[in-house]
Phi, psi and omega in degrees: 000111185257143178253139192293322184301340176260001183304332180292349181292132185241127173265143184269117190263351182277155180263030178304118176294145185263152179223187196250044174259144193243020184273122175282145182286150177294122182280342188297302182305317181297317176304319185292324179294313183295324174301315180291317181295320192265338184073023175232149176252144172298131179272342177199164186291145177259132176270132177242141180222159163272158176209138181275172189287333177295309178300318185293320182302315179300324177295312180304314182298317174299314182291327174299319188290328182276339192271317192220149175303118187297328181286347182280338192296321178288338169294318179302314187290327174300313181291318178293327175300311179298322174291336182093013175280343172205164174282158183304138180217145173257003183213056179303320179305312183294330183287312178309314180296320175289331173295305185299307192287335179265335182258001179267146176248319180205169181205152174250133178252107178292341176290336183239003183054035180222165176226158189230138175247135190276150186301324181286355182283004178087177194230012181298133176297317180293319176301312175304321181295320174292325166312306185300314178306318177296308187287333171303316181302315176297325176288325176291318177303311188297323183291327183263326190240358182051083181307318180298322179290326178305326182250015187296322191291303176295335173298317181288323179297314183306310181304323185266016169082003172257124187254114168259093178290323182298313175289321182297318179298322180297318179292317178297331174283338178291300186292314176285329180301311183297319183296313188291322177296306175296324173300316177305307175310317184291317180296320181289324174298324184288316189280316187261353187092210184265020186279086186297330177294312191290315182295320177302309188291318181284328176300320180291314183295323187290313181294331176283320175305307174305316182300327183285359178297131176272180191294314179301317179294326172296321177294324176295318176297328175294314185293321178290319177300323174298318174299307176308304178315308178303324178293323180288321186270355176081023172298135188274176184296321180300318176294326183287318177304318180300312182302325184281354172261004178293134187301140169309327178304330171273319198277316186299308179298325185301307183282323182303322182303322181282315181283311183276339181284326179292321180288322174302319181283329175292319177302319178292320182289321180290323181292317189219019178074171187291338181295323179293325174302314183302316178297335184292340174284338177271328180230065194292167175301140182262344194207155171300337184296320180288330175283322179291330178231091195299328183284002172275350175261315182313156177087184179303153181300327182286348186260359187279162171275088184269148176296144172276137177278128180241019181292147179215145178285143173298132181295135186292333180297332179298317184293323181291339177261016171093007186266123179251135183292140179232346181189150171208144183192152165257124180266308183092168182306312184297310175301318184289323173305308184291331167308304184294320179304309178308323182274019169075018172282130178301147197305320186296320184286321179290325174295320177290330176289327178277333188301339179266014182299148179224345177172152178204163175205142183228140170224154180216136177240158178225152175246163186291343179280353174105354179292139174238127184248136179233147178224127178233125177244128179228153169227148187233166183307320181197176182302324184294313178300322174302313180298315177296319171303318177300312182298318185287326171299313180296323182294341178284343199294318181295326181296316184291319189234007166044227184292347178284348185281137174229117181257133166277162183295135180299146184232155170244121184228122178054034177083003178254136178269134183229136174224123172258141181208156173252129192277354175116173188300124180078000183247002168083189181254154175237151176219122172255134173225138176243128178219108185058248185266001183250142179236125173244144180222134173223130177203164176107013175218194179290166184299317186295317182295311181302317178293325182285320176290326175302314181297320170301316178293315188286350178258003175288136179291138181234122184256097179298130164283160181304000000 
């Protein structure tokens, strides 16, 4: 779960060694070079400052408190753990804060029109210049496209407890992807001189290579980055071990927005030019699917592969039975792929199973006795894709429940494929239903409750987008 107001935080992924030079880079030539590369001019001067870790920690704490209800984090963690998206944790808020504080080197704050480089980010002049280039891109974006307005709708939903993680990732990938891509071009220009053709071809090759990292490779990169961050920040071994235990649900989308977003922006620029990138801020990508497969975004709006809404109101009878809502979210292709990989589906199979995504919606409820009930509705591009996801989802049950799993023989009723299973002691019953393009999963309660909620889900109207 990533929070937008901290999306301006930039983590430094290079292995550049650090030294003890203290000269902060001159921003004027960097700004001029970025203007030339991007074809946009700065409308006002950008303020840059150094910031110590104590002040940055206070900033992170304030921002987290404004973005999402602080008291909701543990409830979110309960639902996600029951779904299998992350291991149980009693301090999700602390994990988010730790991720931000240990992986950040610099960040742009659109509320103050300035950017900050953290003291622990090192003092190497070339490194600091790269930090500055990245954050100056954010300032350029903000001056032309108003970053706060771009995310106003999802920001409001977040405050109300609804997490559209899929759309948030798409927006972050646009903003961070452009900053990462332009920073790469700027660095290549610094190394190669003014050969724009060579800079462009190498920049495209670098962003494509980085975007093709799978989740295990991304995790290894995170571990390497964490070790370097620990050395810079003076973290001890216990803190470093803690970094390694930050849930993948937090870490993987954080890095993917930079790496896969850079490839999305590079592809858009190569196909349609920088003007198309600028227009993307007025008509932004709507899903991680469009980021992972840029051609699903290219073209006229009516030709795009847009997500289908699967949202549903919680049935009132659940509350009467003592079930209190604790979370609701849209996850999208990237998160579903990540979920399947976490449940030990091989990377290629997880990618294939999630690739036909067209929409999803997840809700979770809790009772005072500790029971957690989860429901997931999904729709797919066609019946074949739905079947592939269903088969993969079924294969994860043994991983999740081991010896406690008991499956009844699958049935086909009225054209719908149904599988009932027992999740083990204290974990209740589960039910998976596939009908045409839709796949539904409910689990975590007694059979009667699960069946009743499944009937409710399968009767919800679905208006498919092309």
